[in-house]
Backbone atoms as SQL, in Angstrom:
CREATE TABLE atoms (id INTEGER PRIMARY KEY, chain TEXT, resi INTEGER, resn TEXT, atom TEXT, x REAL, y REAL, z REAL);
INSERT INTO atoms VALUES
  (1, 'A', 1, 'VAL', 'N', 36.930, -5.002, -11.202),
  (2, 'A', 1, 'VAL', 'CA', 36.143, -5.899, -10.355),
  (3, 'A', 1, 'VAL', 'C', 35.217, -6.727, -11.251),
  (4, 'A', 2, 'GLN', 'N', 35.219, -8.026, -11.004),
  (5, 'A', 2, 'GLN', 'CA', 34.305, -8.921, -11.735),
  (6, 'A', 2, 'GLN', 'C', 33.369, -9.579, -10.732),
  (7, 'A', 3, 'LEU', 'N', 32.135, -9.708, -11.118),
  (8, 'A', 3, 'LEU', 'CA', 31.120, -10.324, -10.263),
  (9, 'A', 3, 'LEU', 'C', 30.553, -11.540, -10.979),
  (10, 'A', 4, 'GLN', 'N', 30.450, -12.641, -10.250),
  (11, 'A', 4, 'GLN', 'CA', 29.929, -13.885, -10.819),
  (12, 'A', 4, 'GLN', 'C', 28.775, -14.366, -9.952),
  (13, 'A', 5, 'ALA', 'N', 27.582, -14.302, -10.505),
  (14, 'A', 5, 'ALA', 'CA', 26.387, -14.707, -9.768),
  (15, 'A', 5, 'ALA', 'C', 26.013, -16.141, -10.116),
  (16, 'A', 6, 'SER', 'N', 25.450, -16.828, -9.149),
  (17, 'A', 6, 'SER', 'CA', 24.993, -18.197, -9.367),
  (18, 'A', 6, 'SER', 'C', 23.922, -18.544, -8.348),
  (19, 'A', 7, 'GLY', 'N', 23.283, -19.693, -8.546),
  (20, 'A', 7, 'GLY', 'CA', 22.342, -20.180, -7.570),
  (21, 'A', 7, 'GLY', 'C', 20.885, -20.119, -7.972),
  (22, 'A', 8, 'GLY', 'N', 20.597, -19.537, -9.121),
  (23, 'A', 8, 'GLY', 'CA', 19.208, -19.471, -9.550),
  (24, 'A', 8, 'GLY', 'C', 18.678, -20.842, -9.926),
  (25, 'A', 9, 'GLY', 'N', 17.383, -20.895, -10.170),
  (26, 'A', 9, 'GLY', 'CA', 16.783, -22.155, -10.559),
  (27, 'A', 9, 'GLY', 'C', 15.274, -22.062, -10.538),
  (28, 'A', 10, 'LEU', 'N', 14.648, -23.217, -10.645),
  (29, 'A', 10, 'LEU', 'CA', 13.191, -23.333, -10.634),
  (30, 'A', 10, 'LEU', 'C', 12.758, -23.888, -9.288),
  (31, 'A', 11, 'VAL', 'N', 11.816, -23.223, -8.667),
  (32, 'A', 11, 'VAL', 'CA', 11.340, -23.640, -7.351),
  (33, 'A', 11, 'VAL', 'C', 9.837, -23.385, -7.272),
  (34, 'A', 12, 'GLN', 'N', 9.163, -24.174, -6.472),
  (35, 'A', 12, 'GLN', 'CA', 7.735, -23.959, -6.262),
  (36, 'A', 12, 'GLN', 'C', 7.500, -22.822, -5.288),
  (37, 'A', 13, 'ALA', 'N', 6.343, -22.224, -5.388),
  (38, 'A', 13, 'ALA', 'CA', 5.977, -21.162, -4.456),
  (39, 'A', 13, 'ALA', 'C', 6.091, -21.677, -3.023),
  (40, 'A', 14, 'GLY', 'N', 6.651, -20.831, -2.174),
  (41, 'A', 14, 'GLY', 'CA', 6.888, -21.220, -0.795),
  (42, 'A', 14, 'GLY', 'C', 8.256, -21.812, -0.554),
  (43, 'A', 15, 'GLY', 'N', 8.968, -22.099, -1.626),
  (44, 'A', 15, 'GLY', 'CA', 10.293, -22.698, -1.512),
  (45, 'A', 15, 'GLY', 'C', 11.383, -21.680, -1.266),
  (46, 'A', 16, 'SER', 'N', 12.617, -22.176, -1.295),
  (47, 'A', 16, 'SER', 'CA', 13.773, -21.336, -0.981),
  (48, 'A', 16, 'SER', 'C', 14.877, -21.537, -2.000),
  (49, 'A', 17, 'LEU', 'N', 15.678, -20.506, -2.147),
  (50, 'A', 17, 'LEU', 'CA', 16.879, -20.562, -2.964),
  (51, 'A', 17, 'LEU', 'C', 17.936, -19.692, -2.320),
  (52, 'A', 18, 'ARG', 'N', 19.191, -20.021, -2.574),
  (53, 'A', 18, 'ARG', 'CA', 20.304, -19.168, -2.153),
  (54, 'A', 18, 'ARG', 'C', 21.080, -18.737, -3.386),
  (55, 'A', 19, 'LEU', 'N', 21.176, -17.442, -3.578),
  (56, 'A', 19, 'LEU', 'CA', 22.004, -16.886, -4.629),
  (57, 'A', 19, 'LEU', 'C', 23.360, -16.496, -4.051),
  (58, 'A', 20, 'SER', 'N', 24.386, -16.686, -4.864),
  (59, 'A', 20, 'SER', 'CA', 25.733, -16.295, -4.463),
  (60, 'A', 20, 'SER', 'C', 26.310, -15.349, -5.502),
  (61, 'A', 21, 'CYS', 'N', 27.171, -14.473, -5.056),
  (62, 'A', 21, 'CYS', 'CA', 27.874, -13.574, -5.975),
  (63, 'A', 21, 'CYS', 'C', 29.307, -13.466, -5.487),
  (64, 'A', 22, 'VAL', 'N', 30.222, -13.969, -6.308),
  (65, 'A', 22, 'VAL', 'CA', 31.638, -13.926, -5.965),
  (66, 'A', 22, 'VAL', 'C', 32.267, -12.726, -6.647),
  (67, 'A', 23, 'ALA', 'N', 32.975, -11.941, -5.861),
  (68, 'A', 23, 'ALA', 'CA', 33.652, -10.761, -6.396),
  (69, 'A', 23, 'ALA', 'C', 35.146, -11.040, -6.519),
  (70, 'A', 24, 'SER', 'N', 35.721, -10.667, -7.639),
  (71, 'A', 24, 'SER', 'CA', 37.164, -10.817, -7.824),
  (72, 'A', 24, 'SER', 'C', 37.741, -9.487, -8.283),
  (73, 'A', 25, 'GLY', 'N', 39.029, -9.334, -8.064),
  (74, 'A', 25, 'GLY', 'CA', 39.671, -8.070, -8.381),
  (75, 'A', 25, 'GLY', 'C', 39.862, -7.253, -7.120),
  (76, 'A', 26, 'ARG', 'N', 40.070, -5.967, -7.293),
  (77, 'A', 26, 'ARG', 'CA', 40.324, -5.089, -6.155),
  (78, 'A', 26, 'ARG', 'C', 38.988, -4.669, -5.531),
  (79, 'A', 27, 'ILE', 'N', 38.718, -5.233, -4.353),
  (80, 'A', 27, 'ILE', 'CA', 37.453, -4.968, -3.676),
  (81, 'A', 27, 'ILE', 'C', 37.675, -3.890, -2.636),
  (82, 'A', 28, 'SER', 'N', 37.032, -2.773, -2.812),
  (83, 'A', 28, 'SER', 'CA', 37.152, -1.688, -1.858),
  (84, 'A', 28, 'SER', 'C', 36.252, -1.947, -0.656),
  (85, 'A', 29, 'SER', 'N', 36.768, -1.639, 0.513),
  (86, 'A', 29, 'SER', 'CA', 35.956, -1.796, 1.731),
  (87, 'A', 29, 'SER', 'C', 34.794, -0.823, 1.743),
  (88, 'A', 30, 'ARG', 'N', 34.846, 0.181, 0.871),
  (89, 'A', 30, 'ARG', 'CA', 33.771, 1.154, 0.815),
  (90, 'A', 30, 'ARG', 'C', 32.682, 0.773, -0.186),
  (91, 'A', 31, 'TYR', 'N', 32.871, -0.356, -0.862),
  (92, 'A', 31, 'TYR', 'CA', 31.867, -0.774, -1.838),
  (93, 'A', 31, 'TYR', 'C', 30.533, -1.054, -1.168),
  (94, 'A', 32, 'TYR', 'N', 29.500, -0.813, -1.946),
  (95, 'A', 32, 'TYR', 'CA', 28.163, -1.229, -1.578),
  (96, 'A', 32, 'TYR', 'C', 27.749, -2.275, -2.609),
  (97, 'A', 33, 'LEU', 'N', 27.268, -3.415, -2.122),
  (98, 'A', 33, 'LEU', 'CA', 26.853, -4.480, -3.027),
  (99, 'A', 33, 'LEU', 'C', 25.351, -4.677, -2.932),
  (100, 'A', 34, 'SER', 'N', 24.741, -4.873, -4.042),
  (101, 'A', 34, 'SER', 'CA', 23.289, -5.015, -4.078),
  (102, 'A', 34, 'SER', 'C', 22.866, -6.121, -5.032),
  (103, 'A', 35, 'TRP', 'N', 21.688, -6.604, -4.790),
  (104, 'A', 35, 'TRP', 'CA', 20.994, -7.481, -5.727),
  (105, 'A', 35, 'TRP', 'C', 19.854, -6.689, -6.364),
  (106, 'A', 36, 'PHE', 'N', 19.781, -6.786, -7.660),
  (107, 'A', 36, 'PHE', 'CA', 18.659, -6.248, -8.413),
  (108, 'A', 36, 'PHE', 'C', 17.987, -7.413, -9.133),
  (109, 'A', 37, 'ARG', 'N', 16.783, -7.175, -9.599),
  (110, 'A', 37, 'ARG', 'CA', 16.119, -8.180, -10.409),
  (111, 'A', 37, 'ARG', 'C', 15.343, -7.512, -11.521),
  (112, 'A', 38, 'GLN', 'N', 15.185, -8.259, -12.584),
  (113, 'A', 38, 'GLN', 'CA', 14.455, -7.738, -13.731),
  (114, 'A', 38, 'GLN', 'C', 13.577, -8.827, -14.318),
  (115, 'A', 39, 'ALA', 'N', 12.283, -8.589, -14.265),
  (116, 'A', 39, 'ALA', 'CA', 11.314, -9.496, -14.866),
  (117, 'A', 39, 'ALA', 'C', 11.055, -9.052, -16.303),
  (118, 'A', 40, 'PRO', 'N', 10.587, -9.955, -17.138),
  (119, 'A', 40, 'PRO', 'CA', 10.321, -9.598, -18.542),
  (120, 'A', 40, 'PRO', 'C', 9.372, -8.408, -18.655),
  (121, 'A', 41, 'GLY', 'N', 9.772, -7.437, -19.449),
  (122, 'A', 41, 'GLY', 'CA', 8.933, -6.277, -19.672),
  (123, 'A', 41, 'GLY', 'C', 8.926, -5.256, -18.556),
  (124, 'A', 42, 'LYS', 'N', 9.741, -5.489, -17.547),
  (125, 'A', 42, 'LYS', 'CA', 9.787, -4.570, -16.405),
  (126, 'A', 42, 'LYS', 'C', 11.174, -3.972, -16.248),
  (127, 'A', 43, 'GLU', 'N', 11.237, -2.876, -15.510),
  (128, 'A', 43, 'GLU', 'CA', 12.514, -2.249, -15.244),
  (129, 'A', 43, 'GLU', 'C', 13.263, -3.031, -14.168),
  (130, 'A', 44, 'ARG', 'N', 14.563, -2.841, -14.186),
  (131, 'A', 44, 'ARG', 'CA', 15.385, -3.471, -13.158),
  (132, 'A', 44, 'ARG', 'C', 15.086, -2.811, -11.814),
  (133, 'A', 45, 'GLU', 'N', 14.857, -3.633, -10.801),
  (134, 'A', 45, 'GLU', 'CA', 14.480, -3.092, -9.500),
  (135, 'A', 45, 'GLU', 'C', 15.419, -3.594, -8.399),
  (136, 'A', 46, 'PHE', 'N', 15.614, -2.725, -7.448),
  (137, 'A', 46, 'PHE', 'CA', 16.454, -3.032, -6.288),
  (138, 'A', 46, 'PHE', 'C', 15.778, -4.087, -5.427),
  (139, 'A', 47, 'VAL', 'N', 16.562, -5.044, -4.946),
  (140, 'A', 47, 'VAL', 'CA', 16.055, -6.089, -4.052),
  (141, 'A', 47, 'VAL', 'C', 16.634, -5.933, -2.649),
  (142, 'A', 48, 'ALA', 'N', 17.953, -5.882, -2.548),
  (143, 'A', 48, 'ALA', 'CA', 18.609, -5.787, -1.245),
  (144, 'A', 48, 'ALA', 'C', 20.026, -5.281, -1.444),
  (145, 'A', 49, 'GLY', 'N', 20.553, -4.631, -0.413),
  (146, 'A', 49, 'GLY', 'CA', 21.901, -4.113, -0.483),
  (147, 'A', 49, 'GLY', 'C', 22.621, -4.277, 0.831),
  (148, 'A', 50, 'ILE', 'N', 23.947, -4.324, 0.748),
  (149, 'A', 50, 'ILE', 'CA', 24.756, -4.465, 1.953),
  (150, 'A', 50, 'ILE', 'C', 26.066, -3.727, 1.747),
  (151, 'A', 51, 'SER', 'N', 26.513, -3.054, 2.780),
  (152, 'A', 51, 'SER', 'CA', 27.827, -2.434, 2.694),
  (153, 'A', 51, 'SER', 'C', 28.884, -3.517, 2.839),
  (154, 'A', 52, 'TRP', 'N', 29.974, -3.397, 2.098),
  (155, 'A', 52, 'TRP', 'CA', 31.011, -4.425, 2.178),
  (156, 'A', 52, 'TRP', 'C', 31.573, -4.518, 3.586),
  (157, 'A', 53, 'SER', 'N', 31.548, -3.422, 4.305),
  (158, 'A', 53, 'SER', 'CA', 31.979, -3.443, 5.705),
  (159, 'A', 53, 'SER', 'C', 30.989, -4.188, 6.574),
  (160, 'A', 54, 'GLY', 'N', 29.779, -4.380, 6.077),
  (161, 'A', 54, 'GLY', 'CA', 28.792, -5.157, 6.803),
  (162, 'A', 54, 'GLY', 'C', 27.997, -4.392, 7.831),
  (163, 'A', 55, 'TYR', 'N', 28.169, -3.075, 7.850),
  (164, 'A', 55, 'TYR', 'CA', 27.483, -2.304, 8.881),
  (165, 'A', 55, 'TYR', 'C', 25.987, -2.165, 8.632),
  (166, 'A', 56, 'SER', 'N', 25.563, -2.308, 7.403),
  (167, 'A', 56, 'SER', 'CA', 24.144, -2.075, 7.170),
  (168, 'A', 56, 'SER', 'C', 23.639, -2.936, 6.026),
  (169, 'A', 57, 'THR', 'N', 22.395, -3.328, 6.145),
  (170, 'A', 57, 'THR', 'CA', 21.689, -3.997, 5.053),
  (171, 'A', 57, 'THR', 'C', 20.385, -3.249, 4.822),
  (172, 'A', 58, 'TYR', 'N', 19.895, -3.375, 3.626),
  (173, 'A', 58, 'TYR', 'CA', 18.676, -2.666, 3.263),
  (174, 'A', 58, 'TYR', 'C', 17.887, -3.540, 2.307),
  (175, 'A', 59, 'TYR', 'N', 16.589, -3.588, 2.504),
  (176, 'A', 59, 'TYR', 'CA', 15.741, -4.461, 1.697),
  (177, 'A', 59, 'TYR', 'C', 14.585, -3.688, 1.080),
  (178, 'A', 60, 'ALA', 'N', 14.220, -4.099, -0.107),
  (179, 'A', 60, 'ALA', 'CA', 12.989, -3.584, -0.690),
  (180, 'A', 60, 'ALA', 'C', 11.816, -4.105, 0.137),
  (181, 'A', 61, 'ASP', 'N', 10.765, -3.330, 0.220),
  (182, 'A', 61, 'ASP', 'CA', 9.600, -3.736, 1.020),
  (183, 'A', 61, 'ASP', 'C', 9.035, -5.064, 0.537),
  (184, 'A', 62, 'SER', 'N', 9.137, -5.324, -0.743),
  (185, 'A', 62, 'SER', 'CA', 8.540, -6.533, -1.314),
  (186, 'A', 62, 'SER', 'C', 9.229, -7.822, -0.855),
  (187, 'A', 63, 'VAL', 'N', 10.452, -7.707, -0.337),
  (188, 'A', 63, 'VAL', 'CA', 11.174, -8.912, 0.079),
  (189, 'A', 63, 'VAL', 'C', 11.520, -8.917, 1.558),
  (190, 'A', 64, 'LYS', 'N', 11.232, -7.823, 2.219),
  (191, 'A', 64, 'LYS', 'CA', 11.579, -7.708, 3.636),
  (192, 'A', 64, 'LYS', 'C', 10.909, -8.815, 4.437),
  (193, 'A', 65, 'GLY', 'N', 11.684, -9.470, 5.282),
  (194, 'A', 65, 'GLY', 'CA', 11.177, -10.557, 6.090),
  (195, 'A', 65, 'GLY', 'C', 11.262, -11.918, 5.407),
  (196, 'A', 66, 'ARG', 'N', 11.520, -11.921, 4.104),
  (197, 'A', 66, 'ARG', 'CA', 11.632, -13.185, 3.364),
  (198, 'A', 66, 'ARG', 'C', 13.047, -13.418, 2.854),
  (199, 'A', 67, 'PHE', 'N', 13.741, -12.353, 2.512),
  (200, 'A', 67, 'PHE', 'CA', 15.093, -12.462, 1.959),
  (201, 'A', 67, 'PHE', 'C', 16.104, -11.977, 3.003),
  (202, 'A', 68, 'THR', 'N', 17.267, -12.598, 2.992),
  (203, 'A', 68, 'THR', 'CA', 18.356, -12.190, 3.875),
  (204, 'A', 68, 'THR', 'C', 19.632, -12.064, 3.060),
  (205, 'A', 69, 'PHE', 'N', 20.282, -10.919, 3.217),
  (206, 'A', 69, 'PHE', 'CA', 21.504, -10.631, 2.492),
  (207, 'A', 69, 'PHE', 'C', 22.665, -10.715, 3.482),
  (208, 'A', 70, 'SER', 'N', 23.683, -11.466, 3.114),
  (209, 'A', 70, 'SER', 'CA', 24.847, -11.594, 3.987),
  (210, 'A', 70, 'SER', 'C', 26.107, -11.595, 3.134),
  (211, 'A', 71, 'ARG', 'N', 27.233, -11.436, 3.777),
  (212, 'A', 71, 'ARG', 'CA', 28.499, -11.471, 3.041),
  (213, 'A', 71, 'ARG', 'C', 29.568, -12.183, 3.828),
  (214, 'A', 72, 'ASP', 'N', 30.508, -12.788, 3.100),
  (215, 'A', 72, 'ASP', 'CA', 31.659, -13.455, 3.678),
  (216, 'A', 72, 'ASP', 'C', 32.881, -12.807, 3.047),
  (217, 'A', 73, 'THR', 'N', 33.472, -11.878, 3.773),
  (218, 'A', 73, 'THR', 'CA', 34.585, -11.129, 3.196),
  (219, 'A', 73, 'THR', 'C', 35.799, -12.015, 2.943),
  (220, 'A', 74, 'ALA', 'N', 35.954, -13.077, 3.710),
  (221, 'A', 74, 'ALA', 'CA', 37.089, -13.980, 3.497),
  (222, 'A', 74, 'ALA', 'C', 36.995, -14.663, 2.137),
  (223, 'A', 75, 'LYS', 'N', 35.759, -14.872, 1.685),
  (224, 'A', 75, 'LYS', 'CA', 35.544, -15.534, 0.393),
  (225, 'A', 75, 'LYS', 'C', 35.160, -14.539, -0.701),
  (226, 'A', 76, 'ASN', 'N', 35.137, -13.262, -0.361),
  (227, 'A', 76, 'ASN', 'CA', 34.703, -12.238, -1.312),
  (228, 'A', 76, 'ASN', 'C', 33.356, -12.595, -1.937),
  (229, 'A', 77, 'THR', 'N', 32.462, -13.055, -1.121),
  (230, 'A', 77, 'THR', 'CA', 31.179, -13.562, -1.609),
  (231, 'A', 77, 'THR', 'C', 30.041, -12.958, -0.811),
  (232, 'A', 78, 'VAL', 'N', 28.977, -12.612, -1.529),
  (233, 'A', 78, 'VAL', 'CA', 27.743, -12.200, -0.875),
  (234, 'A', 78, 'VAL', 'C', 26.666, -13.212, -1.227),
  (235, 'A', 79, 'TYR', 'N', 25.704, -13.336, -0.334),
  (236, 'A', 79, 'TYR', 'CA', 24.656, -14.323, -0.480),
  (237, 'A', 79, 'TYR', 'C', 23.295, -13.660, -0.337),
  (238, 'A', 80, 'LEU', 'N', 22.340, -14.172, -1.086),
  (239, 'A', 80, 'LEU', 'CA', 20.962, -13.750, -0.901),
  (240, 'A', 80, 'LEU', 'C', 20.133, -15.001, -0.641),
  (241, 'A', 81, 'ASP', 'N', 19.736, -15.176, 0.599),
  (242, 'A', 81, 'ASP', 'CA', 18.875, -16.281, 0.972),
  (243, 'A', 81, 'ASP', 'C', 17.434, -15.864, 0.779),
  (244, 'A', 82, 'MET', 'N', 16.748, -16.576, -0.074),
  (245, 'A', 82, 'MET', 'CA', 15.380, -16.222, -0.433),
  (246, 'A', 82, 'MET', 'C', 14.438, -17.312, 0.064),
  (247, 'A', 83, 'ASN', 'N', 13.537, -16.945, 0.941),
  (248, 'A', 83, 'ASN', 'CA', 12.573, -17.883, 1.506),
  (249, 'A', 83, 'ASN', 'C', 11.154, -17.439, 1.162),
  (250, 'A', 84, 'SER', 'N', 10.222, -18.356, 1.336),
  (251, 'A', 84, 'SER', 'CA', 8.813, -18.056, 1.066),
  (252, 'A', 84, 'SER', 'C', 8.657, -17.407, -0.302),
  (253, 'A', 85, 'LEU', 'N', 9.282, -17.997, -1.287),
  (254, 'A', 85, 'LEU', 'CA', 9.283, -17.404, -2.622),
  (255, 'A', 85, 'LEU', 'C', 7.882, -17.392, -3.217),
  (256, 'A', 86, 'LYS', 'N', 7.623, -16.353, -3.986),
  (257, 'A', 86, 'LYS', 'CA', 6.333, -16.156, -4.636),
  (258, 'A', 86, 'LYS', 'C', 6.526, -16.093, -6.146),
  (259, 'A', 87, 'PRO', 'N', 5.508, -16.392, -6.904),
  (260, 'A', 87, 'PRO', 'CA', 5.637, -16.295, -8.367),
  (261, 'A', 87, 'PRO', 'C', 6.110, -14.919, -8.825),
  (262, 'A', 88, 'GLU', 'N', 5.733, -13.880, -8.102),
  (263, 'A', 88, 'GLU', 'CA', 6.145, -12.530, -8.490),
  (264, 'A', 88, 'GLU', 'C', 7.627, -12.267, -8.229),
  (265, 'A', 89, 'ASP', 'N', 8.308, -13.193, -7.596),
  (266, 'A', 89, 'ASP', 'CA', 9.760, -13.078, -7.435),
  (267, 'A', 89, 'ASP', 'C', 10.499, -13.574, -8.674),
  (268, 'A', 90, 'THR', 'N', 9.789, -14.126, -9.613),
  (269, 'A', 90, 'THR', 'CA', 10.404, -14.631, -10.835),
  (270, 'A', 90, 'THR', 'C', 11.061, -13.493, -11.605),
  (271, 'A', 91, 'ALA', 'N', 12.337, -13.638, -11.899),
  (272, 'A', 91, 'ALA', 'CA', 13.107, -12.597, -12.581),
  (273, 'A', 91, 'ALA', 'C', 14.531, -13.094, -12.784),
  (274, 'A', 92, 'VAL', 'N', 15.293, -12.325, -13.545),
  (275, 'A', 92, 'VAL', 'CA', 16.738, -12.514, -13.581),
  (276, 'A', 92, 'VAL', 'C', 17.317, -11.647, -12.474),
  (277, 'A', 93, 'TYR', 'N', 18.121, -12.254, -11.640),
  (278, 'A', 93, 'TYR', 'CA', 18.714, -11.552, -10.515),
  (279, 'A', 93, 'TYR', 'C', 20.171, -11.217, -10.832),
  (280, 'A', 94, 'TYR', 'N', 20.519, -9.963, -10.544),
  (281, 'A', 94, 'TYR', 'CA', 21.858, -9.470, -10.814),
  (282, 'A', 94, 'TYR', 'C', 22.503, -8.964, -9.539),
  (283, 'A', 95, 'CYS', 'N', 23.782, -9.243, -9.358),
  (284, 'A', 95, 'CYS', 'CA', 24.511, -8.586, -8.284),
  (285, 'A', 95, 'CYS', 'C', 25.266, -7.404, -8.880),
  (286, 'A', 96, 'ALA', 'N', 25.431, -6.381, -8.069),
  (287, 'A', 96, 'ALA', 'CA', 26.054, -5.154, -8.527),
  (288, 'A', 96, 'ALA', 'C', 26.900, -4.575, -7.413),
  (289, 'A', 97, 'ALA', 'N', 27.934, -3.832, -7.788),
  (290, 'A', 97, 'ALA', 'CA', 28.816, -3.206, -6.803),
  (291, 'A', 97, 'ALA', 'C', 29.157, -1.794, -7.252),
  (292, 'A', 98, 'GLY', 'N', 29.372, -0.947, -6.266),
  (293, 'A', 98, 'GLY', 'CA', 29.755, 0.419, -6.597),
  (294, 'A', 98, 'GLY', 'C', 29.654, 1.309, -5.389),
  (295, 'A', 99, 'TYR', 'N', 29.569, 2.609, -5.657),
  (296, 'A', 99, 'TYR', 'CA', 29.436, 3.621, -4.618),
  (297, 'A', 99, 'TYR', 'C', 28.163, 4.427, -4.865),
  (298, 'A', 100, 'PRO', 'N', 27.010, 3.827, -4.640),
  (299, 'A', 100, 'PRO', 'CA', 25.773, 4.534, -4.968),
  (300, 'A', 100, 'PRO', 'C', 25.394, 5.627, -3.995),
  (301, 'A', 101, 'GLY', 'N', 26.023, 5.616, -2.830),
  (302, 'A', 101, 'GLY', 'CA', 25.666, 6.605, -1.814),
  (303, 'A', 101, 'GLY', 'C', 24.214, 6.448, -1.410),
  (304, 'A', 102, 'SER', 'N', 23.508, 7.546, -1.361),
  (305, 'A', 102, 'SER', 'CA', 22.102, 7.512, -0.963),
  (306, 'A', 102, 'SER', 'C', 21.205, 7.025, -2.097),
  (307, 'A', 103, 'SER', 'N', 21.777, 6.816, -3.279),
  (308, 'A', 103, 'SER', 'CA', 20.983, 6.392, -4.433),
  (309, 'A', 103, 'SER', 'C', 21.100, 4.892, -4.687),
  (310, 'A', 104, 'ARG', 'N', 21.118, 4.118, -3.616),
  (311, 'A', 104, 'ARG', 'CA', 21.344, 2.686, -3.765),
  (312, 'A', 104, 'ARG', 'C', 20.244, 1.988, -4.533),
  (313, 'A', 105, 'LEU', 'N', 19.064, 2.581, -4.632),
  (314, 'A', 105, 'LEU', 'CA', 17.979, 1.953, -5.384),
  (315, 'A', 105, 'LEU', 'C', 18.134, 2.162, -6.894),
  (316, 'A', 106, 'ASP', 'N', 19.037, 3.040, -7.304),
  (317, 'A', 106, 'ASP', 'CA', 19.189, 3.413, -8.710),
  (318, 'A', 106, 'ASP', 'C', 20.265, 2.542, -9.358),
  (319, 'A', 107, 'PRO', 'N', 19.895, 1.667, -10.279),
  (320, 'A', 107, 'PRO', 'CA', 20.879, 0.775, -10.891),
  (321, 'A', 107, 'PRO', 'C', 21.964, 1.513, -11.676),
  (322, 'A', 108, 'THR', 'N', 21.684, 2.728, -12.132),
  (323, 'A', 108, 'THR', 'CA', 22.683, 3.467, -12.902),
  (324, 'A', 108, 'THR', 'C', 23.840, 3.958, -12.032),
  (325, 'A', 109, 'LYS', 'N', 23.690, 3.872, -10.725),
  (326, 'A', 109, 'LYS', 'CA', 24.730, 4.336, -9.809),
  (327, 'A', 109, 'LYS', 'C', 25.748, 3.254, -9.482),
  (328, 'A', 110, 'TYR', 'N', 25.611, 2.080, -10.064),
  (329, 'A', 110, 'TYR', 'CA', 26.533, 0.984, -9.803),
  (330, 'A', 110, 'TYR', 'C', 27.508, 0.820, -10.965),
  (331, 'A', 111, 'ASP', 'N', 28.738, 0.501, -10.627),
  (332, 'A', 111, 'ASP', 'CA', 29.795, 0.427, -11.635),
  (333, 'A', 111, 'ASP', 'C', 30.007, -0.975, -12.196),
  (334, 'A', 112, 'TYR', 'N', 29.716, -1.979, -11.402),
  (335, 'A', 112, 'TYR', 'CA', 30.043, -3.353, -11.789),
  (336, 'A', 112, 'TYR', 'C', 28.816, -4.231, -11.646),
  (337, 'A', 113, 'TRP', 'N', 28.659, -5.127, -12.601),
  (338, 'A', 113, 'TRP', 'CA', 27.492, -6.008, -12.634),
  (339, 'A', 113, 'TRP', 'C', 27.913, -7.442, -12.926),
  (340, 'A', 114, 'GLY', 'N', 27.225, -8.370, -12.275),
  (341, 'A', 114, 'GLY', 'CA', 27.367, -9.765, -12.613),
  (342, 'A', 114, 'GLY', 'C', 26.495, -10.095, -13.818),
  (343, 'A', 115, 'GLN', 'N', 26.556, -11.327, -14.278),
  (344, 'A', 115, 'GLN', 'CA', 25.898, -11.700, -15.520),
  (345, 'A', 115, 'GLN', 'C', 24.421, -12.031, -15.342),
  (346, 'A', 116, 'GLY', 'N', 23.962, -12.161, -14.117),
  (347, 'A', 116, 'GLY', 'CA', 22.564, -12.480, -13.883),
  (348, 'A', 116, 'GLY', 'C', 22.321, -13.976, -13.763),
  (349, 'A', 117, 'THR', 'N', 21.369, -14.313, -12.926),
  (350, 'A', 117, 'THR', 'CA', 20.976, -15.701, -12.745),
  (351, 'A', 117, 'THR', 'C', 19.446, -15.757, -12.672),
  (352, 'A', 118, 'GLN', 'N', 18.871, -16.704, -13.395),
  (353, 'A', 118, 'GLN', 'CA', 17.407, -16.783, -13.519),
  (354, 'A', 118, 'GLN', 'C', 16.789, -17.468, -12.299),
  (355, 'A', 119, 'VAL', 'N', 15.787, -16.826, -11.745),
  (356, 'A', 119, 'VAL', 'CA', 14.982, -17.417, -10.674),
  (357, 'A', 119, 'VAL', 'C', 13.554, -17.523, -11.183),
  (358, 'A', 120, 'THR', 'N', 13.014, -18.731, -11.158),
  (359, 'A', 120, 'THR', 'CA', 11.644, -18.960, -11.607),
  (360, 'A', 120, 'THR', 'C', 10.874, -19.635, -10.489),
  (361, 'A', 121, 'VAL', 'N', 9.772, -19.020, -10.085),
  (362, 'A', 121, 'VAL', 'CA', 8.943, -19.551, -9.018),
  (363, 'A', 121, 'VAL', 'C', 7.601, -19.942, -9.617),
  (364, 'A', 122, 'SER', 'N', 7.284, -21.209, -9.529),
  (365, 'A', 122, 'SER', 'CA', 6.035, -21.711, -10.092),
  (366, 'A', 122, 'SER', 'C', 4.939, -21.702, -9.042),
  (367, 'A', 123, 'SER', 'N', 3.726, -21.489, -9.485),
  (368, 'A', 123, 'SER', 'CA', 2.591, -21.427, -8.546),
  (369, 'A', 123, 'SER', 'C', 1.963, -22.796, -8.348);
């Protein structure tokens, strides 16, 4: 499985961005896909996750109500719509896939990673 993330950029605080992650290869319906982010000097942190079947989504408290995670199985693509962006959202964002089970917040539980896309929010 290969993941290709895109959509990052520079935006002012309060603005919006849409990140995309295209998955290629053999996509299991049991996969869980997530977005993580990593700011300079910080650990990689969970942002949002969605089951490939689409039955559930989960958000970190820091983005709940501002970010929306969706998927288009026909296009093998997941999206992260980010609204009301804050400077503290600045990071490299990564999409990941795997079978993390109940450990979806743990980046080590994911098998596949995209290359990352930079999001910079200016104040």
